[in-house]
C-alpha positions in Angstrom: 6.1 -101.2 4.2 2.9 -99.3 3.6 1.6 -96.7 5.9 -0.8 -98.1 8.6 -3.3 -95.2 8.0 -4.6 -97.2 5.1 -5.9 -100.8 5.1 -3.4 -102.3 2.7 -3.4 -105.6 0.8 -1.0 -104.4 -1.9 0.6 -107.6 -3.1 -1.9 -110.2 -4.5 -0.8 -113.6 -5.9 0.5 -112.9 -9.4 2.3 -116.2 -10.5 -0.3 -118.8 -11.3 1.3 -121.5 -13.6 3.1 -118.8 -15.6 6.1 -121.0 -16.6 4.2 -124.1 -17.7 4.7 -125.1 -21.4 1.5 -126.0 -23.3 1.1 -127.9 -26.6 -1.8 -128.4 -29.0 -2.3 -130.9 -31.8 -4.2 -130.0 -35.0 -6.4 -132.3 -37.1 -3.4 -133.5 -39.1 -1.5 -134.5 -36.1 1.0 -131.7 -36.0 2.0 -130.6 -32.6 2.7 -126.9 -31.9 3.7 -125.1 -28.7 1.3 -122.4 -27.4 2.8 -119.1 -26.5 3.1 -118.7 -22.8 0.3 -116.6 -21.3 1.0 -113.7 -19.0 -1.4 -114.2 -16.1 -0.5 -111.0 -14.4 -3.4 -108.4 -14.0 -3.9 -106.0 -16.8 -2.6 -103.2 -14.5 0.8 -104.8 -14.1 1.1 -105.7 -17.8 0.3 -102.2 -19.1 0.8 -99.8 -16.2 -2.8 -98.8 -15.5 -6.1 -100.7 -15.4 -8.5 -100.1 -18.3 -5.8 -98.4 -20.5 -5.3 -100.0 -23.8 -2.1 -100.3 -25.9 1.1 -102.2 -25.4 3.5 -101.6 -22.6 6.4 -99.4 -23.6 9.6 -101.4 -24.3 12.7 -101.0 -22.1 10.8 -99.4 -19.3 12.8 -97.6 -16.7 13.3 -99.4 -13.4 11.1 -97.0 -11.5 8.3 -97.6 -14.0 8.3 -101.3 -12.9 7.8 -100.5 -9.3 4.2 -100.7 -8.1 2.4 -97.8 -6.5 2.1 -98.0 -2.7 0.1 -96.1 -0.1 3.3 -94.5 1.2 4.1 -93.2 -2.2 0.7 -91.7 -2.6 0.9 -90.0 0.8 4.4 -88.5 -0.1 3.2 -87.1 -3.4 0.0 -85.7 -1.8 2.1 -84.0 0.8 4.3 -82.4 -1.9 1.2 -81.3 -3.7 -0.2 -79.6 -0.6 3.1 -78.0 0.2 2.9 -76.3 -3.1 -0.7 -75.2 -2.4 0.5 -73.7 0.9 3.4 -71.9 -0.9 1.0 -70.4 -3.4 -1.3 -69.3 -0.6 1.6 -67.7 1.2 2.5 -65.7 -2.0 -1.1 -64.4 -2.2 -1.2 -63.4 1.5 2.2 -61.7 1.3 1.3 -59.8 -1.8 -2.2 -58.9 -0.4 -0.7 -57.4 2.7 1.0 -54.7 0.6 -1.0 -54.5 -2.6 -4.8 -55.4 -2.6 -5.1 -54.7 -6.3 -2.3 -57.1 -7.1 -4.0 -59.7 -4.8 -7.1 -59.7 -7.0 -4.9 -60.3 -10.1 -3.4 -63.3 -8.3 -6.8 -64.6 -7.4 -8.0 -64.4 -11.1 -4.7 -66.0 -12.3 -5.2 -68.8 -9.7 -8.9 -69.3 -10.7 -8.3 -69.4 -14.5 -5.0 -71.3 -14.2 -6.5 -73.9 -11.9 -9.5 -74.4 -14.1 -7.4 -74.9 -17.2 -4.8 -77.1 -15.6 -7.4 -79.1 -13.7 -9.1 -80.0 -17.0 -5.7 -80.8 -18.7 -4.6 -83.1 -15.8 -8.0 -84.8 -15.7 -7.9 -85.8 -19.3 -4.3 -86.8 -19.6 -3.7 -90.5 -19.8 -0.3 -90.3 -18.1 0.2 -88.1 -15.0 2.5 -85.2 -15.4 4.1 -84.1 -12.1 5.0 -80.6 -13.4 1.4 -79.9 -14.5 0.0 -81.3 -11.3 2.2 -79.1 -9.1 1.4 -76.1 -11.4 -2.3 -76.8 -10.7 -1.5 -76.9 -6.9 0.3 -73.6 -7.1 -2.6 -72.0 -8.9 -5.0 -73.3 -6.3 -2.8 -72.0 -3.6 -2.9 -68.5 -5.2 -6.7 -68.7 -5.3 -7.2 -70.1 -1.8 -4.8 -67.7 -0.2 -6.5 -64.6 -1.8 -10.0 -65.7 -1.0 -9.1 -66.8 2.5 -7.4 -63.5 3.2 -10.4 -61.4 2.0 -12.9 -63.4 3.9 -10.8 -63.5 7.1 -10.8 -59.7 7.1 -14.5 -59.6 6.8 -15.3 -62.6 9.1 -12.5 -63.1 11.6 -11.8 -66.7 12.4 -13.5 -68.1 9.3 -10.3 -69.7 7.9 -9.8 -71.7 11.0 -13.4 -72.8 11.0 -13.1 -73.9 7.3 -9.8 -75.7 7.9 -11.2 -77.6 10.9 -14.3 -78.5 9.0 -12.2 -79.9 6.1 -10.0 -81.9 8.5 -13.1 -83.3 10.3 -14.8 -84.4 7.0 -11.6 -85.9 5.6 -10.9 -87.8 8.8 -14.5 -89.1 9.0 -14.6 -90.2 5.4 -11.3 -92.0 5.8 -12.4 -93.7 9.0 -15.7 -94.9 7.4 -13.8 -96.1 4.3 -11.3 -98.1 6.3 -14.2 -99.7 8.2 -15.8 -100.8 5.0 -19.0 -98.8 5.7 -18.5 -96.4 2.8 -17.6 -97.4 -0.8 -18.0 -95.9 -4.2 -20.6 -97.7 -6.3 -21.4 -97.5 -10.0 -24.9 -96.1 -9.3 -23.7 -93.4 -6.9 -20.8 -92.5 -9.2 -23.3 -92.0 -12.1 -25.4 -89.8 -9.9 -22.2 -87.9 -8.9 -21.2 -87.3 -12.5 -24.6 -85.9 -13.4 -24.9 -83.7 -10.4 -21.3 -82.7 -10.6 -21.6 -81.6 -14.2 -24.7 -79.5 -13.5 -23.0 -78.0 -10.5 -19.9 -77.2 -12.6 -21.9 -75.4 -15.3 -23.8 -73.3 -12.7 -20.5 -72.4 -11.1 -19.0 -71.3 -14.4 -22.1 -69.1 -15.1 -22.0 -67.7 -11.6 -18.3 -66.8 -11.9 -19.0 -65.2 -15.3 -21.7 -63.0 -13.8 -19.3 -62.0 -11.0 -16.4 -61.1 -13.4 -18.5 -59.2 -15.9 -20.7 -57.2 -13.6 -23.8 -59.3 -13.7 -24.0 -59.3 -9.9 -22.5 -57.2 -7.1 -22.5 -59.9 -4.5 -19.2 -61.5 -3.5 -20.7 -64.9 -4.1 -22.8 -64.0 -7.1 -26.2 -65.6 -7.2 -25.4 -67.5 -4.0 -25.1 -64.2 -2.1 -28.1 -62.5 -3.6 -30.2 -65.5 -2.7 -28.8 -66.8 0.6 -31.1 -69.8 0.8 -30.1 -70.9 -2.7 -26.5 -70.3 -1.7 -26.9 -72.6 1.4 -28.6 -75.3 -0.6 -25.9 -75.2 -3.3 -23.3 -75.1 -0.6 -24.7 -78.3 1.0 -24.8 -80.0 -2.4 -21.2 -78.9 -3.1 -20.0 -80.4 0.3 -21.8 -83.7 -0.5 -20.2 -83.9 -3.9 -16.7 -83.1 -2.6 -17.2 -85.7 0.2 -18.2 -88.4 -2.3 -15.2 -87.3 -4.4 -13.0 -88.2 -1.5 -14.7 -91.6 -1.3 -13.9 -92.2 -5.0 -10.3 -91.1 -4.4 -9.8 -93.6 -1.6 -11.5 -96.3 -3.7 -9.2 -95.6 -6.7 -6.1 -95.6 -4.5 -7.0 -98.9 -2.9 -7.8 -100.6 -6.2 -4.7 -99.2 -7.8 -2.4 -100.5 -5.0 -4.1 -103.9 -5.0 -3.7 -104.2 -8.7 -0.1 -103.1 -8.6 -0.4 -100.2 -11.0 2.9 -98.4 -11.9 4.4 -96.1 -9.3 4.0 -93.0 -11.5 0.3 -93.1 -11.1 0.7 -92.0 -7.5 0.8 -88.5 -8.9 -2.7 -89.1 -10.4 -3.9 -90.2 -6.9 -2.3 -87.1 -5.3 -3.9 -84.9 -7.9 -7.3 -86.4 -7.2 -7.0 -85.9 -3.4 -5.8 -82.3 -3.9 -8.8 -81.5 -6.1 -11.3 -83.0 -3.6 -9.8 -81.3 -0.5 -9.5 -77.9 -2.2 -13.0 -78.2 -3.4 -14.2 -79.2 0.1 -12.4 -76.3 1.7 -13.8 -73.7 -0.7 -17.4 -75.0 -0.2 -17.0 -74.9 3.6 -15.5 -71.5 3.5 -18.3 -70.1 1.3 -21.2 -71.6 3.2 -19.7 -70.4 6.6 -19.4 -66.9 5.1 -23.0 -67.0 3.9 -24.3 -68.1 7.3 -22.3 -65.5 9.1 -23.4 -62.7 6.8 -27.1 -63.8 7.3 -26.5 -63.6 11.1 -25.2 -60.1 11.0 
């Protein structure tokens, strides 16, 4: 039984005249039997919609099981548990060695970037790599959160509440059918997201190699720019959640293989971590301007 938090219609009709034998007669009167057609959706035949190739022979029993909402939720919770463990490591280390904390932040930043790209372009989800990404993000979030909490007491709670509120609102709107990912919006998201990603890489490079003294790089030196970019980042992360929910619903409805629940969990982890960082940063900028 699927979790009621999602609006599930996971088991569409899959058996339309599959067993009927069909014959054809050529111009010479010879009768031949047509091979039986497999009327199942492409997702059930090959494991994932849109992926070419032939299904692997002798698949393991668990590969034949369809992805469910409960399965996605369980895998997502595991991913976030690893994020929290990584954050706990950074906070514990930071309490005794601030210098080592910065090393963990850099490791988390670079490791998360590399593993995020690797997982994004893999055709088959790899649970080990996805959880390694979660651990790196935990190191990064724990270190940044600890540093900003010392400077702006209460900011972590504010960012966490903001993330929960946005997540809950998007989920409620998605369940009501008022919000859906569309091809046009997704194209706009891809263009804006790529531009935002390039700017973020340049900004991080300036921060790491002494191009700016501000904690937030160009965002901190030009607070209004930082606020505008922060608002854009929150919008992009929010739409990323909409795409995650859409992909999960379509995957469950199509009966994709159970292992792709890890891909869904990875997508949700990326979106929520991104949203939390954007909220944390924009709150910090606003509070620094108010002081």
